[in-house]
DOMAR-37633 format. One record per residue (C-alpha): residue number from 1; residue in one letter; x, y, z. Coordinates in pm, 1 decimal, padded with zeros to 6 digits. Example, Ala and Ser with C-alpha at 12.3 -4.5 7.8 and 13.67 -1.06 7.14 Angstrom:
2
{marro: 1	titor: A	u: 01230.0	v: -00450.0	w: 00780.0} $
{marro: 2	titor: S	u: 01367.0	v: -00106.0	w: 00714.0} $
//
This chain:
73
{marro: 1	titor: X	u: 09540.8	v: 16121.7	w: 11636.8} $
{marro: 2	titor: X	u: 09277.9	v: 16402.5	w: 11669.2} $
{marro: 3	titor: X	u: 09169.4	v: 16444.3	w: 11316.9} $
{marro: 4	titor: X	u: 08977.7	v: 16770.8	w: 11432.1} $
{marro: 5	titor: X	u: 09278.5	v: 16915.1	w: 11611.5} $
{marro: 6	titor: X	u: 09402.4	v: 17235.3	w: 11414.3} $
{marro: 7	titor: X	u: 09764.9	v: 17122.4	w: 11366.1} $
{marro: 8	titor: X	u: 09663.6	v: 16798.4	w: 11247.2} $
{marro: 9	titor: X	u: 09404.5	v: 16967.1	w: 11017.4} $
{marro: 10	titor: X	u: 09703.6	v: 17179.9	w: 10890.0} $
{marro: 11	titor: X	u: 09943.7	v: 16912.7	w: 10835.2} $
{marro: 12	titor: X	u: 09697.8	v: 16711.1	w: 10639.5} $
{marro: 13	titor: X	u: 09578.0	v: 17004.9	w: 10444.2} $
{marro: 14	titor: X	u: 09949.8	v: 17027.2	w: 10313.9} $
{marro: 15	titor: X	u: 09945.6	v: 16667.4	w: 10179.6} $
{marro: 16	titor: X	u: 09929.7	v: 16582.1	w: 09801.1} $
{marro: 17	titor: X	u: 09789.3	v: 16251.9	w: 09696.9} $
{marro: 18	titor: X	u: 09882.9	v: 16124.0	w: 09363.2} $
{marro: 19	titor: X	u: 09640.8	v: 15880.3	w: 09190.7} $
{marro: 20	titor: X	u: 09754.1	v: 15542.8	w: 09085.0} $
{marro: 21	titor: X	u: 09781.2	v: 15585.6	w: 08709.0} $
{marro: 22	titor: X	u: 09904.0	v: 15364.9	w: 08419.9} $
{marro: 23	titor: X	u: 10272.9	v: 15497.4	w: 08455.9} $
{marro: 24	titor: X	u: 10293.7	v: 15425.9	w: 08801.8} $
{marro: 25	titor: X	u: 10141.6	v: 15072.2	w: 08763.9} $
{marro: 26	titor: X	u: 10374.0	v: 14996.6	w: 08483.2} $
{marro: 27	titor: X	u: 10669.6	v: 15136.7	w: 08704.6} $
{marro: 28	titor: X	u: 10586.4	v: 14908.2	w: 08970.6} $
{marro: 29	titor: X	u: 10641.3	v: 14596.2	w: 08774.5} $
{marro: 30	titor: X	u: 10978.1	v: 14722.2	w: 08644.8} $
{marro: 31	titor: X	u: 11136.7	v: 14800.1	w: 08985.1} $
{marro: 32	titor: X	u: 11460.7	v: 14640.6	w: 09069.9} $
{marro: 33	titor: X	u: 11306.8	v: 14482.5	w: 09377.5} $
{marro: 34	titor: X	u: 11022.3	v: 14279.3	w: 09498.8} $
{marro: 35	titor: X	u: 10798.1	v: 14384.7	w: 09814.5} $
{marro: 36	titor: X	u: 10455.4	v: 14398.1	w: 09942.0} $
{marro: 37	titor: X	u: 10237.7	v: 14539.6	w: 09641.8} $
{marro: 38	titor: X	u: 10162.3	v: 14851.6	w: 09851.1} $
{marro: 39	titor: X	u: 10530.8	v: 14930.5	w: 09885.6} $
{marro: 40	titor: X	u: 10591.6	v: 14871.3	w: 09520.2} $
{marro: 41	titor: X	u: 10313.6	v: 15118.6	w: 09436.5} $
{marro: 42	titor: X	u: 10458.1	v: 15369.9	w: 09702.5} $
{marro: 43	titor: X	u: 10810.9	v: 15335.9	w: 09545.0} $
{marro: 44	titor: X	u: 10677.7	v: 15352.0	w: 09192.1} $
{marro: 45	titor: X	u: 10489.8	v: 15669.5	w: 09255.8} $
{marro: 46	titor: X	u: 10811.2	v: 15814.4	w: 09405.6} $
{marro: 47	titor: X	u: 11005.8	v: 15725.6	w: 09086.2} $
{marro: 48	titor: X	u: 10736.9	v: 15837.6	w: 08843.8} $
{marro: 49	titor: X	u: 10721.2	v: 16179.5	w: 08999.9} $
{marro: 50	titor: X	u: 11077.9	v: 16198.9	w: 09093.1} $
{marro: 51	titor: X	u: 11000.5	v: 16261.0	w: 09461.3} $
{marro: 52	titor: X	u: 11250.4	v: 16139.5	w: 09722.9} $
{marro: 53	titor: X	u: 11105.8	v: 15868.4	w: 09915.7} $
{marro: 54	titor: X	u: 11195.0	v: 15834.0	w: 10297.7} $
{marro: 55	titor: X	u: 11198.1	v: 15474.4	w: 10404.4} $
{marro: 56	titor: X	u: 11360.0	v: 15228.1	w: 10662.2} $
{marro: 57	titor: X	u: 11296.9	v: 14936.9	w: 10414.1} $
{marro: 58	titor: X	u: 11632.2	v: 14816.0	w: 10327.0} $
{marro: 59	titor: X	u: 11534.6	v: 14638.6	w: 10009.6} $
{marro: 60	titor: X	u: 11364.1	v: 14964.9	w: 09881.9} $
{marro: 61	titor: X	u: 11672.4	v: 15154.3	w: 10023.5} $
{marro: 62	titor: X	u: 11918.0	v: 14942.1	w: 09800.4} $
{marro: 63	titor: X	u: 11692.6	v: 15023.3	w: 09472.9} $
{marro: 64	titor: X	u: 11870.9	v: 15225.7	w: 09210.5} $
{marro: 65	titor: X	u: 11545.2	v: 15326.9	w: 09053.2} $
{marro: 66	titor: X	u: 11364.0	v: 15489.8	w: 09354.3} $
{marro: 67	titor: X	u: 11488.0	v: 15832.4	w: 09450.8} $
{marro: 68	titor: X	u: 11553.7	v: 15857.5	w: 09824.0} $
{marro: 69	titor: X	u: 11555.0	v: 16131.2	w: 10079.9} $
{marro: 70	titor: X	u: 11885.0	v: 16151.4	w: 10303.3} $
{marro: 71	titor: X	u: 11805.8	v: 16097.9	w: 10672.6} $
{marro: 72	titor: X	u: 11884.6	v: 16416.2	w: 10878.2} $
{marro: 73	titor: X	u: 12200.2	v: 16412.9	w: 11049.3} $
//
């Protein structure tokens, strides 16, 4: 990926990054599944901020706590 490409720079400028705050850390240990720690932090961030997560991970996909984005048809 060419980070100097205008389209790439435009897409990256639209990203929002949430810090790992205490609410996310707490949520990560209260999930209804176990996974790699980074996946748990990502899922907990999705849950805390109520932002749908797009994932292929079947374990995360079965969670009742993580809001999931529906795949395009």
